[in-house]
DSSP file (Angstrom, degrees, kcal/mol; ACC not computed):
  #  RESIDUE AA STRUCTURE BP1 BP2  ACC     N-H-->O    O-->H-N    N-H-->O    O-->H-N    TCO  KAPPA ALPHA  PHI   PSI    X-CA   Y-CA   Z-CA
    1    1 A X              0   0    0      0, 0.0     0, 0.0     0, 0.0     0, 0.0   0.000 360.0 360.0 360.0 133.6  105.3  147.0  163.7
    2    2 A X        -     0   0    0      1,-0.1     2,-0.5    44,-0.0    46,-0.2  -0.261 360.0-114.0 -65.3 154.3  105.7  143.7  161.8
    3    3 A X  E     -A   47   0A   0     44,-3.5    44,-2.0    71,-0.0     2,-0.4  -0.792  33.3-156.5 -88.8 128.4  108.4  143.3  159.1
    4    4 A X  E     -A   46   0A   0     -2,-0.5    71,-2.7    71,-0.3     2,-0.4  -0.897   8.7-168.7-112.2 136.3  106.8  142.9  155.7
    5    5 A X  E     -AB  45  74A   0     40,-2.7    40,-2.7    -2,-0.4     2,-0.7  -0.981  15.5-149.1-123.4 135.2  108.4  141.2  152.7
    6    6 A X  E     -AB  44  73A   0     67,-3.1    67,-2.3    -2,-0.4     2,-0.6  -0.919  23.6-157.5 -97.4 115.9  107.2  141.2  149.2
    7    7 A X  E     -AB  43  72A   0     36,-3.5    36,-2.4    -2,-0.7     2,-0.5  -0.867   7.3-160.2-106.8 117.3  108.5  137.9  147.8
    8    8 A X  E     -AB  42  71A   0     63,-3.1    63,-2.0    -2,-0.6     2,-0.5  -0.846  15.6-162.8 -97.1 125.7  108.9  137.5  144.0
    9    9 A X  E     -AB  41  70A   0     32,-3.0    31,-2.5    -2,-0.5    32,-1.7  -0.933  17.2-156.3-121.6 127.8  109.0  133.8  143.0
   10   10 A X  E     - B   0  69A   0     59,-2.9    58,-2.7    -2,-0.5    59,-1.5  -0.894  28.3-166.2 -96.0 124.8  110.2  132.2  139.8
   11   11 A X  E     - B   0  67A   0     -2,-0.6    56,-0.2    56,-0.2     2,-0.1  -0.744  24.2-103.2-115.4 157.9  108.4  128.9  139.4
   12   12 A X    >   -     0   0    0     54,-2.6     3,-2.0    -2,-0.3     4,-0.3  -0.447  61.4 -78.8 -68.5 151.2  108.8  125.8  137.3
   13   13 A X  T 3  S+     0   0    0      1,-0.3    -1,-0.1     2,-0.1     0, 0.0  -0.276 116.9  11.0 -55.0 132.2  106.3  125.5  134.5
   14   14 A X  T 3  S+     0   0    0     -3,-0.1    -1,-0.3     1,-0.1     4,-0.2   0.472 104.8  93.9  80.6   3.0  102.9  124.4  135.7
   15   15 A X    <>  +     0   0    0     -3,-2.0     4,-2.3    51,-0.2     5,-0.2   0.481  51.2  95.7-105.7  -3.9  103.7  124.7  139.4
   16   16 A X  H  > S+     0   0    0     -4,-0.3     4,-2.5     1,-0.2     5,-0.2   0.896  84.7  48.4 -57.3 -46.5  102.4  128.3  140.1
   17   17 A X  H  > S+     0   0    0      1,-0.2     4,-2.3     2,-0.2    -1,-0.2   0.887 112.0  49.4 -64.0 -39.1   98.9  127.3  141.4
   18   18 A X  H  > S+     0   0    0     -4,-0.2     4,-2.3     2,-0.2    -1,-0.2   0.901 110.9  50.4 -65.7 -40.8  100.4  124.7  143.8
   19   19 A X  H  X S+     0   0    0     -4,-2.3     4,-2.7     2,-0.2    -2,-0.2   0.931 110.8  48.7 -63.1 -46.0  102.9  127.2  145.1
   20   20 A X  H  X S+     0   0    0     -4,-2.5     4,-2.6     1,-0.2    -2,-0.2   0.926 111.2  50.1 -60.3 -45.1  100.2  129.8  145.8
   21   21 A X  H  X S+     0   0    0     -4,-2.3     4,-0.8     1,-0.2    -1,-0.2   0.911 112.7  46.7 -60.5 -43.3   98.0  127.2  147.6
   22   22 A X  H >< S+     0   0    0     -4,-2.3     3,-0.5     1,-0.2     4,-0.4   0.908 112.5  49.7 -66.7 -42.3  101.0  126.2  149.8
   23   23 A X  H >< S+     0   0    0     -4,-2.7     3,-1.8     1,-0.2     6,-0.3   0.913 105.6  56.4 -62.7 -42.7  101.9  129.8  150.5
   24   24 A X  H 3< S+     0   0    0     -4,-2.6    -1,-0.2     1,-0.3    -2,-0.2   0.740 100.0  60.7 -63.7 -21.6   98.3  130.7  151.5
   25   25 A X  T << S+     0   0    0     -4,-0.8     2,-0.3    -3,-0.5    -1,-0.3   0.633  84.4  95.5 -79.6 -13.7   98.4  127.9  154.1
   26   26 A X  S X  S-     0   0    0     -3,-1.8     3,-1.5    -4,-0.4    -3,-0.0  -0.621  75.2-138.5 -79.7 134.6  101.3  129.6  156.0
   27   27 A X  T 3  S+     0   0    0     -2,-0.3    -1,-0.1     1,-0.3    -3,-0.0   0.756 101.6  58.7 -64.6 -23.4  100.2  131.8  158.9
   28   28 A X  T 3  S+     0   0    0     -5,-0.1    18,-2.3    17,-0.1     2,-0.5   0.567  82.5 102.9 -82.3  -8.7  102.8  134.4  157.9
   29   29 A X  E <   +C   45   0A   0     -3,-1.5    16,-0.2    -6,-0.3     3,-0.1  -0.649  40.8 176.1 -82.1 123.6  101.3  134.9  154.4
   30   30 A X  E    S-     0   0A   0     14,-3.5     2,-0.3    -2,-0.5    -1,-0.2   0.818  73.0  -9.4 -88.2 -39.6   99.2  138.0  154.0
   31   31 A X  E     -C   44   0A   0     13,-1.3    13,-3.2     2,-0.0    -1,-0.4  -0.982  56.2-173.6-158.2 147.4   98.6  137.5  150.3
   32   32 A X  E     +C   43   0A   0     -2,-0.3     2,-0.3    11,-0.3    11,-0.2  -0.956  15.7 169.3-147.5 129.3   99.8  135.2  147.5
   33   33 A X  E     -C   42   0A   0      9,-2.5     9,-2.5    -2,-0.3     2,-0.3  -0.981  34.5-119.4-140.9 149.0   98.9  135.6  143.8
   34   34 A X  E     +C   41   0A   0     -2,-0.3     2,-0.3     7,-0.2     7,-0.3  -0.705  41.6 177.5 -81.6 141.0   99.9  134.2  140.4
   35   35 A X        -     0   0    0      5,-2.1     2,-0.3    -2,-0.3     0, 0.0  -0.872  26.2-117.1-137.9 169.1  101.1  137.0  138.1
   36   36 A X        +     0   0    0     -2,-0.3     2,-0.3     2,-0.0     3,-0.2  -0.716  69.0  55.5-104.5 162.5  102.6  137.5  134.6
   37   37 A X  S    S-     0   0    0     -2,-0.3    -2,-0.1     1,-0.2     0, 0.0  -0.807 111.2 -26.5 116.3-158.6  106.0  138.8  133.8
   38   38 A X  S    S+     0   0    0     -2,-0.3     2,-0.3   -28,-0.0    -1,-0.2   0.722 128.8  53.1 -68.6 -19.6  109.5  137.7  134.9
   39   39 A X        -     0   0    0     -3,-0.2   -29,-0.2   -29,-0.1     3,-0.1  -0.847  65.3-157.7-114.4 154.7  108.1  136.2  138.1
   40   40 A X  S    S+     0   0    0    -31,-2.5    -5,-2.1    -2,-0.3     2,-0.4   0.695  76.4  27.8-102.8 -25.6  105.2  133.7  138.4
   41   41 A X  E     -AC   9  34A   0    -32,-1.7   -32,-3.0    -7,-0.3     2,-0.4  -0.998  57.7-164.1-139.9 139.7  104.0  134.3  142.0
   42   42 A X  E     -AC   8  33A   0     -9,-2.5    -9,-2.5    -2,-0.4     2,-0.4  -0.998  15.7-177.4-122.7 130.2  104.1  137.3  144.3
   43   43 A X  E     -AC   7  32A   0    -36,-2.4   -36,-3.5    -2,-0.4     2,-0.5  -0.942  19.9-146.6-126.1 147.8  103.6  136.8  148.0
   44   44 A X  E     -AC   6  31A   0    -13,-3.2   -14,-3.5    -2,-0.4   -13,-1.3  -0.970  24.5-178.5-113.2 120.7  103.4  139.2  150.9
   45   45 A X  E     -AC   5  29A   0    -40,-2.7   -40,-2.7    -2,-0.5     2,-0.4  -0.888   8.0-163.2-119.6 149.0  104.7  137.8  154.2
   46   46 A X  E     +A    4   0A   0    -18,-2.3     2,-0.3    -2,-0.3   -42,-0.2  -0.984  12.9 164.1-133.1 146.3  104.9  139.3  157.7
   47   47 A X  E     -A    3   0A   0    -44,-2.0   -44,-3.5    -2,-0.4     3,-0.1  -0.974  40.5-128.4-150.3 158.6  106.9  138.4  160.8
   48   48 A X  S    S+     0   0    0     -2,-0.3     2,-0.3   -46,-0.2   -44,-0.1   0.468  96.2  46.5 -86.3  -1.0  107.8  140.2  164.0
   49   49 A X  S  > S-     0   0    0    -46,-0.1     4,-2.0     1,-0.1     5,-0.1  -0.996  70.4-141.2-146.5 133.6  111.5  139.5  163.5
   50   50 A X  H  > S+     0   0    0     -2,-0.3     4,-2.3     1,-0.2     5,-0.2   0.885 105.4  51.9 -62.3 -40.8  113.8  139.8  160.5
   51   51 A X  H  > S+     0   0    0      1,-0.2     4,-2.5     2,-0.2    -1,-0.2   0.903 108.9  50.6 -63.6 -40.4  115.6  136.6  161.4
   52   52 A X  H  > S+     0   0    0      2,-0.2     4,-2.4     1,-0.2    -1,-0.2   0.882 109.1  52.1 -64.0 -37.2  112.3  134.6  161.6
   53   53 A X  H  X S+     0   0    0     -4,-2.0     4,-2.1     2,-0.2    -2,-0.2   0.918 110.2  47.9 -65.1 -43.1  111.4  136.1  158.2
   54   54 A X  H  X S+     0   0    0     -4,-2.3     4,-2.6     1,-0.2     5,-0.2   0.905 111.6  50.2 -62.1 -42.3  114.6  134.9  156.7
   55   55 A X  H  X S+     0   0    0     -4,-2.5     4,-3.5     2,-0.2     5,-0.4   0.893 108.1  54.2 -62.6 -39.9  114.2  131.5  158.2
   56   56 A X  H  X>S+     0   0    0     -4,-2.4     4,-2.1     2,-0.2     5,-2.0   0.931 111.5  43.7 -59.8 -47.4  110.7  131.3  156.8
   57   57 A X  I  <>S+     0   0    0     -4,-2.1     5,-2.5     3,-0.2    -2,-0.2   0.938 121.2  40.1 -64.9 -46.2  111.9  132.0  153.3
   58   58 A X  I  <5S+     0   0    0     -4,-2.6    -2,-0.2     3,-0.2    -3,-0.2   0.933 124.8  34.1 -69.3 -46.8  114.8  129.6  153.5
   59   59 A X  I  <5S+     0   0    0     -4,-3.5    -3,-0.2    -5,-0.2    -2,-0.2   0.752 134.1  16.5 -87.5 -25.1  113.2  126.8  155.4
   60   60 A X  I  <5S+     0   0    0     -4,-2.1     3,-0.4    -5,-0.4     4,-0.4   0.799 124.5  42.9-113.3 -54.0  109.6  126.8  154.1
   61   61 A X  I > <S+     0   0    0     -5,-2.0     3,-1.7     1,-0.2    -3,-0.2   0.940 114.1  49.9 -66.1 -47.3  109.3  128.8  150.9
   62   62 A X  T 3 <S+     0   0    0     -5,-2.5    -1,-0.2     1,-0.3    -4,-0.1   0.710 107.7  57.0 -65.7 -17.9  112.4  127.5  149.2
   63   63 A X  T 3  S+     0   0    0     -3,-0.4     2,-0.3    -6,-0.2    -1,-0.3   0.495  77.9 112.2 -91.2  -4.1  111.3  123.9  150.0
   64   64 A X  S X  S-     0   0    0     -3,-1.7     3,-2.0    -4,-0.4     2,-0.1  -0.539  81.8-106.2 -69.6 129.9  108.0  124.3  148.2
   65   65 A X  T 3  S+     0   0    0     -2,-0.3    -1,-0.1     1,-0.2     3,-0.1  -0.354 103.9  24.8 -59.2 128.4  108.0  122.0  145.1
   66   66 A X  T 3  S+     0   0    0      1,-0.3   -54,-2.6    -4,-0.1     2,-0.6   0.252  82.5 129.3 101.7 -11.2  108.4  124.1  142.0
   67   67 A X  E <   +B   11   0A   0     -3,-2.0    -1,-0.3   -56,-0.2   -56,-0.2  -0.683  25.3 171.5 -78.5 117.6  110.1  127.1  143.5
   68   68 A X  E     -     0   0A   0    -58,-2.7     2,-0.3    -2,-0.6   -57,-0.2   0.868  62.0 -13.3 -89.0 -45.2  113.2  127.9  141.4
   69   69 A X  E     -B   10   0A   0    -59,-1.5   -59,-2.9     2,-0.0    -1,-0.4  -0.991  57.2-155.9-158.7 151.4  114.3  131.2  142.8
   70   70 A X  E     -B    9   0A   0     -2,-0.3     2,-0.4   -61,-0.2   -61,-0.2  -0.941   4.7-160.2-132.0 157.2  113.0  134.0  145.0
   71   71 A X  E     -B    8   0A   0    -63,-2.0   -63,-3.1    -2,-0.3     2,-0.5  -0.987  15.7-151.5-133.7 127.6  113.7  137.7  145.5
   72   72 A X  E     -B    7   0A   0     -2,-0.4     2,-0.5   -65,-0.2   -65,-0.2  -0.848   8.8-170.2-103.4 132.5  112.7  139.4  148.7
   73   73 A X  E     -B    6   0A   0    -67,-2.3   -67,-3.1    -2,-0.5     2,-0.3  -0.972  15.8-149.5-120.2 113.7  111.9  143.1  148.9
   74   74 A X  E     -B    5   0A   0     -2,-0.5     2,-0.4   -69,-0.2   -69,-0.2  -0.607  14.0-121.7 -87.9 143.1  111.5  144.4  152.5
   75   75 A X        -     0   0    0    -71,-2.7     2,-0.4    -2,-0.3   -71,-0.3  -0.651  21.8-158.5 -82.5 133.9  109.2  147.2  153.3
   76   76 A X        -     0   0    0     -2,-0.4     2,-0.4   -73,-0.1   -73,-0.0  -0.938   5.1-161.4-110.1 136.2  110.6  150.3  155.0
   77   77 A X              0   0    0     -2,-0.4    -2,-0.0     1,-0.1     0, 0.0  -0.897 360.0 360.0-115.6 147.9  108.4  152.6  157.0
   78   78 A X              0   0    0     -2,-0.4    -1,-0.1     0, 0.0    -2,-0.0   0.501 360.0 360.0 -69.7 360.0  109.3  156.2  157.9
């Protein structure tokens, strides 16, 4: 079963739409949406390996222009 992460993203003002568009272009992205509240974007990412998922967030998501901070919430299955 793939490892799923719910990624909460705090963005710079005016950058939310660009971040969503960039996230949606990644093959690991299941869904990416702009939201209101303390975070500006929520994305659902999947990978077959926890290390690959961490690398994806560090090497790709954090490098998207306008991403200030992220919080990853991993899905646990019974």
